[in-house]
mmJSON file of the N, C-alpha and C atoms, coordinates in Angstrom:
{"data_MODEL":{"atom_site":{
"group_PDB":["ATOM","ATOM","ATOM","ATOM","ATOM","ATOM","ATOM","ATOM","ATOM","ATOM","ATOM","ATOM","ATOM","ATOM","ATOM","ATOM","ATOM","ATOM","ATOM","ATOM","ATOM","ATOM","ATOM","ATOM","ATOM","ATOM","ATOM","ATOM","ATOM","ATOM","ATOM","ATOM","ATOM","ATOM","ATOM","ATOM","ATOM","ATOM","ATOM","ATOM","ATOM","ATOM","ATOM","ATOM","ATOM","ATOM","ATOM","ATOM","ATOM","ATOM","ATOM","ATOM","ATOM","ATOM","ATOM","ATOM","ATOM","ATOM","ATOM","ATOM","ATOM","ATOM","ATOM","ATOM","ATOM","ATOM","ATOM","ATOM","ATOM","ATOM","ATOM","ATOM","ATOM","ATOM","ATOM","ATOM","ATOM","ATOM","ATOM","ATOM","ATOM","ATOM","ATOM","ATOM","ATOM","ATOM","ATOM","ATOM","ATOM","ATOM","ATOM","ATOM","ATOM","ATOM","ATOM","ATOM","ATOM","ATOM","ATOM","ATOM","ATOM","ATOM","ATOM","ATOM","ATOM","ATOM","ATOM","ATOM","ATOM","ATOM","ATOM","ATOM","ATOM","ATOM","ATOM","ATOM","ATOM","ATOM","ATOM","ATOM","ATOM","ATOM","ATOM","ATOM","ATOM","ATOM","ATOM","ATOM","ATOM"],
"id":[1,2,3,4,5,6,7,8,9,10,11,12,13,14,15,16,17,18,19,20,21,22,23,24,25,26,27,28,29,30,31,32,33,34,35,36,37,38,39,40,41,42,43,44,45,46,47,48,49,50,51,52,53,54,55,56,57,58,59,60,61,62,63,64,65,66,67,68,69,70,71,72,73,74,75,76,77,78,79,80,81,82,83,84,85,86,87,88,89,90,91,92,93,94,95,96,97,98,99,100,101,102,103,104,105,106,107,108,109,110,111,112,113,114,115,116,117,118,119,120,121,122,123,124,125,126,127,128,129],
"type_symbol":["N","C","C","N","C","C","N","C","C","N","C","C","N","C","C","N","C","C","N","C","C","N","C","C","N","C","C","N","C","C","N","C","C","N","C","C","N","C","C","N","C","C","N","C","C","N","C","C","N","C","C","N","C","C","N","C","C","N","C","C","N","C","C","N","C","C","N","C","C","N","C","C","N","C","C","N","C","C","N","C","C","N","C","C","N","C","C","N","C","C","N","C","C","N","C","C","N","C","C","N","C","C","N","C","C","N","C","C","N","C","C","N","C","C","N","C","C","N","C","C","N","C","C","N","C","C","N","C","C"],
"label_atom_id":["N","CA","C","N","CA","C","N","CA","C","N","CA","C","N","CA","C","N","CA","C","N","CA","C","N","CA","C","N","CA","C","N","CA","C","N","CA","C","N","CA","C","N","CA","C","N","CA","C","N","CA","C","N","CA","C","N","CA","C","N","CA","C","N","CA","C","N","CA","C","N","CA","C","N","CA","C","N","CA","C","N","CA","C","N","CA","C","N","CA","C","N","CA","C","N","CA","C","N","CA","C","N","CA","C","N","CA","C","N","CA","C","N","CA","C","N","CA","C","N","CA","C","N","CA","C","N","CA","C","N","CA","C","N","CA","C","N","CA","C","N","CA","C","N","CA","C","N","CA","C"],
"label_alt_id":[null,null,null,null,null,null,null,null,null,null,null,null,null,null,null,null,null,null,null,null,null,null,null,null,null,null,null,null,null,null,null,null,null,null,null,null,null,null,null,null,null,null,null,null,null,null,null,null,null,null,null,null,null,null,null,null,null,null,null,null,null,null,null,null,null,null,null,null,null,null,null,null,null,null,null,null,null,null,null,null,null,null,null,null,null,null,null,null,null,null,null,null,null,null,null,null,null,null,null,null,null,null,null,null,null,null,null,null,null,null,null,null,null,null,null,null,null,null,null,null,null,null,null,null,null,null,null,null,null],
"label_comp_id":["MET","MET","MET","ASP","ASP","ASP","GLU","GLU","GLU","GLU","GLU","GLU","LEU","LEU","LEU","GLY","GLY","GLY","GLY","GLY","GLY","ASP","ASP","ASP","ASP","ASP","ASP","TYR","TYR","TYR","PHE","PHE","PHE","GLY","GLY","GLY","PHE","PHE","PHE","GLY","GLY","GLY","VAL","VAL","VAL","ASP","ASP","ASP","ALA","ALA","ALA","GLY","GLY","GLY","MET","MET","MET","GLY","GLY","GLY","CYS","CYS","CYS","ILE","ILE","ILE","ALA","ALA","ALA","ASP","ASP","ASP","ILE","ILE","ILE","GLN","GLN","GLN","THR","THR","THR","GLN","GLN","GLN","ALA","ALA","ALA","ALA","ALA","ALA","PHE","PHE","PHE","GLN","GLN","GLN","ALA","ALA","ALA","TYR","TYR","TYR","TRP","TRP","TRP","ALA","ALA","ALA","GLY","GLY","GLY","ARG","ARG","ARG","LEU","LEU","LEU","GLU","GLU","GLU","PRO","PRO","PRO","ALA","ALA","ALA","SER","SER","SER"],
"label_asym_id":["A","A","A","A","A","A","A","A","A","A","A","A","A","A","A","A","A","A","A","A","A","A","A","A","A","A","A","A","A","A","A","A","A","A","A","A","A","A","A","A","A","A","A","A","A","A","A","A","A","A","A","A","A","A","A","A","A","A","A","A","A","A","A","A","A","A","A","A","A","A","A","A","A","A","A","A","A","A","A","A","A","A","A","A","A","A","A","A","A","A","A","A","A","A","A","A","A","A","A","A","A","A","A","A","A","A","A","A","A","A","A","A","A","A","A","A","A","A","A","A","A","A","A","A","A","A","A","A","A"],
"label_entity_id":["1","1","1","1","1","1","1","1","1","1","1","1","1","1","1","1","1","1","1","1","1","1","1","1","1","1","1","1","1","1","1","1","1","1","1","1","1","1","1","1","1","1","1","1","1","1","1","1","1","1","1","1","1","1","1","1","1","1","1","1","1","1","1","1","1","1","1","1","1","1","1","1","1","1","1","1","1","1","1","1","1","1","1","1","1","1","1","1","1","1","1","1","1","1","1","1","1","1","1","1","1","1","1","1","1","1","1","1","1","1","1","1","1","1","1","1","1","1","1","1","1","1","1","1","1","1","1","1","1"],
"label_seq_id":[1,1,1,2,2,2,3,3,3,4,4,4,5,5,5,6,6,6,7,7,7,8,8,8,9,9,9,10,10,10,11,11,11,12,12,12,13,13,13,14,14,14,15,15,15,16,16,16,17,17,17,18,18,18,19,19,19,20,20,20,21,21,21,22,22,22,23,23,23,24,24,24,25,25,25,26,26,26,27,27,27,28,28,28,29,29,29,30,30,30,31,31,31,32,32,32,33,33,33,34,34,34,35,35,35,36,36,36,37,37,37,38,38,38,39,39,39,40,40,40,41,41,41,42,42,42,43,43,43],
"pdbx_PDB_ins_code":[null,null,null,null,null,null,null,null,null,null,null,null,null,null,null,null,null,null,null,null,null,null,null,null,null,null,null,null,null,null,null,null,null,null,null,null,null,null,null,null,null,null,null,null,null,null,null,null,null,null,null,null,null,null,null,null,null,null,null,null,null,null,null,null,null,null,null,null,null,null,null,null,null,null,null,null,null,null,null,null,null,null,null,null,null,null,null,null,null,null,null,null,null,null,null,null,null,null,null,null,null,null,null,null,null,null,null,null,null,null,null,null,null,null,null,null,null,null,null,null,null,null,null,null,null,null,null,null,null],
"Cartn_x":[104.291,103.699,103.62,102.863,102.301,102.397,102.459,102.178,102.718,102.848,103.74,104.219,105.694,106.129,105.335,105.221,104.931,106.183,106.214,106.826,107.978,107.479,108.304,108.744,108.165,108.645,109.903,110.421,111.86,111.841,112.534,112.607,114.109,113.962,114.959,115.233,116.121,115.806,116.983,116.891,117.982,119.369,120.318,121.325,122.592,123.104,123.799,125.036,125.91,127.401,127.449,126.859,126.998,126.726,126.442,126.449,124.774,124.58,123.495,123.369,122.988,123.043,121.513,121.245,119.841,120.101,119.708,119.858,119.304,118.81,117.355,118.634,118.182,118.135,119.226,119.239,120.269,121.629,121.634,122.534,123.118,122.654,123.021,123.836,123.683,123.848,125.422,125.392,126.675,127.598,127.105,128.135,128.872,127.898,128.174,129.415,129.079,129.741,131.159,131.067,132.538,133.336,132.607,133.818,133.989,133.165,133.51,134.865,135.096,135.846,137.328,137.2,138.364,138.774,137.817,138.507,139.377,138.73,139.669,141.035,141.964,143.336,144.094,144.753,145.513,146.271,146.017,146.939,147.749],
"Cartn_y":[58.781,59.109,60.522,61.469,62.638,63.237,62.308,62.296,62.947,63.814,64.384,63.548,63.496,62.378,63.521,62.253,62.872,63.151,63.411,63.5,62.559,61.401,60.007,59.424,60.043,59.169,59.919,58.6,59.184,59.218,59.518,59.287,58.944,57.531,57.076,55.15,54.781,53.122,52.64,51.599,51.052,50.9,50.704,50.389,49.949,48.882,48.219,48.516,48.605,48.918,50.133,51.085,52.546,52.472,52.068,52.453,52.165,52.759,52.32,53.353,52.283,53.135,52.579,53.731,53.649,54.102,53.162,53.527,52.959,53.273,52.591,51.646,50.692,49.611,49.764,51.007,51.779,51.445,52.504,52.676,51.602,50.652,49.719,48.391,48.346,47.763,48.494,49.47,50.717,50.293,50.463,49.932,48.593,47.769,46.4,46.098,46.69,46.707,47.173,48.413,49.24,48.371,47.65,46.949,45.883,45.085,43.942,43.884,45.136,45.472,46.278,46.254,46.714,45.355,44.443,43.232,42.311,42.607,41.815,42.294,40.818,41.298,41.925,43.078,44.14,42.999,43.168,42.144,42.99],
"Cartn_z":[307.191,308.421,308.53,308.897,309.108,310.37,311.731,313.039,313.746,314.725,315.55,316.531,317.15,317.958,319.433,320.631,321.897,322.305,323.844,324.669,324.795,325.092,325.29,323.719,322.777,321.114,320.799,320.045,319.119,317.807,316.98,315.353,315.301,314.732,314.524,314.405,314.829,315.131,316.041,316.673,317.442,316.736,317.29,316.86,317.883,317.962,318.732,318.401,317.311,317.074,317.324,317.45,317.0,315.842,314.539,313.197,312.59,311.501,310.725,309.451,308.706,307.304,306.783,305.73,304.785,303.619,302.752,301.155,300.431,299.203,298.151,297.315,296.642,296.04,295.288,294.615,293.439,294.153,295.113,295.785,296.546,296.669,297.703,296.079,295.407,294.497,293.624,293.825,293.729,294.421,295.571,296.9,296.61,296.399,296.362,295.068,294.116,292.747,293.141,293.704,294.605,295.253,296.257,297.134,296.527,295.689,294.753,294.252,293.143,292.745,293.737,294.754,295.762,296.604,296.491,296.887,296.184,294.83,293.774,293.757,293.445,294.196,292.487,292.706,291.571,290.739,289.272,288.5,287.826],
"occupancy":[1.0,1.0,1.0,1.0,1.0,1.0,1.0,1.0,1.0,1.0,1.0,1.0,1.0,1.0,1.0,1.0,1.0,1.0,1.0,1.0,1.0,1.0,1.0,1.0,1.0,1.0,1.0,1.0,1.0,1.0,1.0,1.0,1.0,1.0,1.0,1.0,1.0,1.0,1.0,1.0,1.0,1.0,1.0,1.0,1.0,1.0,1.0,1.0,1.0,1.0,1.0,1.0,1.0,1.0,1.0,1.0,1.0,1.0,1.0,1.0,1.0,1.0,1.0,1.0,1.0,1.0,1.0,1.0,1.0,1.0,1.0,1.0,1.0,1.0,1.0,1.0,1.0,1.0,1.0,1.0,1.0,1.0,1.0,1.0,1.0,1.0,1.0,1.0,1.0,1.0,1.0,1.0,1.0,1.0,1.0,1.0,1.0,1.0,1.0,1.0,1.0,1.0,1.0,1.0,1.0,1.0,1.0,1.0,1.0,1.0,1.0,1.0,1.0,1.0,1.0,1.0,1.0,1.0,1.0,1.0,1.0,1.0,1.0,1.0,1.0,1.0,1.0,1.0,1.0],
"B_iso_or_equiv":[0.0,0.0,0.0,0.0,0.0,0.0,0.0,0.0,0.0,0.0,0.0,0.0,0.0,0.0,0.0,0.0,0.0,0.0,0.0,0.0,0.0,0.0,0.0,0.0,0.0,0.0,0.0,0.0,0.0,0.0,0.0,0.0,0.0,0.0,0.0,0.0,0.0,0.0,0.0,0.0,0.0,0.0,0.0,0.0,0.0,0.0,0.0,0.0,0.0,0.0,0.0,0.0,0.0,0.0,0.0,0.0,0.0,0.0,0.0,0.0,0.0,0.0,0.0,0.0,0.0,0.0,0.0,0.0,0.0,0.0,0.0,0.0,0.0,0.0,0.0,0.0,0.0,0.0,0.0,0.0,0.0,0.0,0.0,0.0,0.0,0.0,0.0,0.0,0.0,0.0,0.0,0.0,0.0,0.0,0.0,0.0,0.0,0.0,0.0,0.0,0.0,0.0,0.0,0.0,0.0,0.0,0.0,0.0,0.0,0.0,0.0,0.0,0.0,0.0,0.0,0.0,0.0,0.0,0.0,0.0,0.0,0.0,0.0,0.0,0.0,0.0,0.0,0.0,0.0],
"pdbx_formal_charge":[null,null,null,null,null,null,null,null,null,null,null,null,null,null,null,null,null,null,null,null,null,null,null,null,null,null,null,null,null,null,null,null,null,null,null,null,null,null,null,null,null,null,null,null,null,null,null,null,null,null,null,null,null,null,null,null,null,null,null,null,null,null,null,null,null,null,null,null,null,null,null,null,null,null,null,null,null,null,null,null,null,null,null,null,null,null,null,null,null,null,null,null,null,null,null,null,null,null,null,null,null,null,null,null,null,null,null,null,null,null,null,null,null,null,null,null,null,null,null,null,null,null,null,null,null,null,null,null,null],
"auth_seq_id":[1,1,1,2,2,2,3,3,3,4,4,4,5,5,5,6,6,6,7,7,7,8,8,8,9,9,9,10,10,10,11,11,11,12,12,12,13,13,13,14,14,14,15,15,15,16,16,16,17,17,17,18,18,18,19,19,19,20,20,20,21,21,21,22,22,22,23,23,23,24,24,24,25,25,25,26,26,26,27,27,27,28,28,28,29,29,29,30,30,30,31,31,31,32,32,32,33,33,33,34,34,34,35,35,35,36,36,36,37,37,37,38,38,38,39,39,39,40,40,40,41,41,41,42,42,42,43,43,43],
"auth_comp_id":["MET","MET","MET","ASP","ASP","ASP","GLU","GLU","GLU","GLU","GLU","GLU","LEU","LEU","LEU","GLY","GLY","GLY","GLY","GLY","GLY","ASP","ASP","ASP","ASP","ASP","ASP","TYR","TYR","TYR","PHE","PHE","PHE","GLY","GLY","GLY","PHE","PHE","PHE","GLY","GLY","GLY","VAL","VAL","VAL","ASP","ASP","ASP","ALA","ALA","ALA","GLY","GLY","GLY","MET","MET","MET","GLY","GLY","GLY","CYS","CYS","CYS","ILE","ILE","ILE","ALA","ALA","ALA","ASP","ASP","ASP","ILE","ILE","ILE","GLN","GLN","GLN","THR","THR","THR","GLN","GLN","GLN","ALA","ALA","ALA","ALA","ALA","ALA","PHE","PHE","PHE","GLN","GLN","GLN","ALA","ALA","ALA","TYR","TYR","TYR","TRP","TRP","TRP","ALA","ALA","ALA","GLY","GLY","GLY","ARG","ARG","ARG","LEU","LEU","LEU","GLU","GLU","GLU","PRO","PRO","PRO","ALA","ALA","ALA","SER","SER","SER"],
"auth_asym_id":["A","A","A","A","A","A","A","A","A","A","A","A","A","A","A","A","A","A","A","A","A","A","A","A","A","A","A","A","A","A","A","A","A","A","A","A","A","A","A","A","A","A","A","A","A","A","A","A","A","A","A","A","A","A","A","A","A","A","A","A","A","A","A","A","A","A","A","A","A","A","A","A","A","A","A","A","A","A","A","A","A","A","A","A","A","A","A","A","A","A","A","A","A","A","A","A","A","A","A","A","A","A","A","A","A","A","A","A","A","A","A","A","A","A","A","A","A","A","A","A","A","A","A","A","A","A","A","A","A"],
"auth_atom_id":["N","CA","C","N","CA","C","N","CA","C","N","CA","C","N","CA","C","N","CA","C","N","CA","C","N","CA","C","N","CA","C","N","CA","C","N","CA","C","N","CA","C","N","CA","C","N","CA","C","N","CA","C","N","CA","C","N","CA","C","N","CA","C","N","CA","C","N","CA","C","N","CA","C","N","CA","C","N","CA","C","N","CA","C","N","CA","C","N","CA","C","N","CA","C","N","CA","C","N","CA","C","N","CA","C","N","CA","C","N","CA","C","N","CA","C","N","CA","C","N","CA","C","N","CA","C","N","CA","C","N","CA","C","N","CA","C","N","CA","C","N","CA","C","N","CA","C","N","CA","C"],
"pdbx_PDB_model_num":[1,1,1,1,1,1,1,1,1,1,1,1,1,1,1,1,1,1,1,1,1,1,1,1,1,1,1,1,1,1,1,1,1,1,1,1,1,1,1,1,1,1,1,1,1,1,1,1,1,1,1,1,1,1,1,1,1,1,1,1,1,1,1,1,1,1,1,1,1,1,1,1,1,1,1,1,1,1,1,1,1,1,1,1,1,1,1,1,1,1,1,1,1,1,1,1,1,1,1,1,1,1,1,1,1,1,1,1,1,1,1,1,1,1,1,1,1,1,1,1,1,1,1,1,1,1,1,1,1]
}}}
C-alpha cells in the first residue's frame, strides 16, 4: 500500500497482551525448531 495515512489513521495492529510478532515462514520454522530443542530434557 502506498497510500498516506489520514489524521485519524494509524499504522500497526491491535494487541491485547502488549506483545506482537511479525515473521516470515522461514523465521517461524527456525524459531519453532529452536524452542523444540530447548524443551527437550538434557540427556
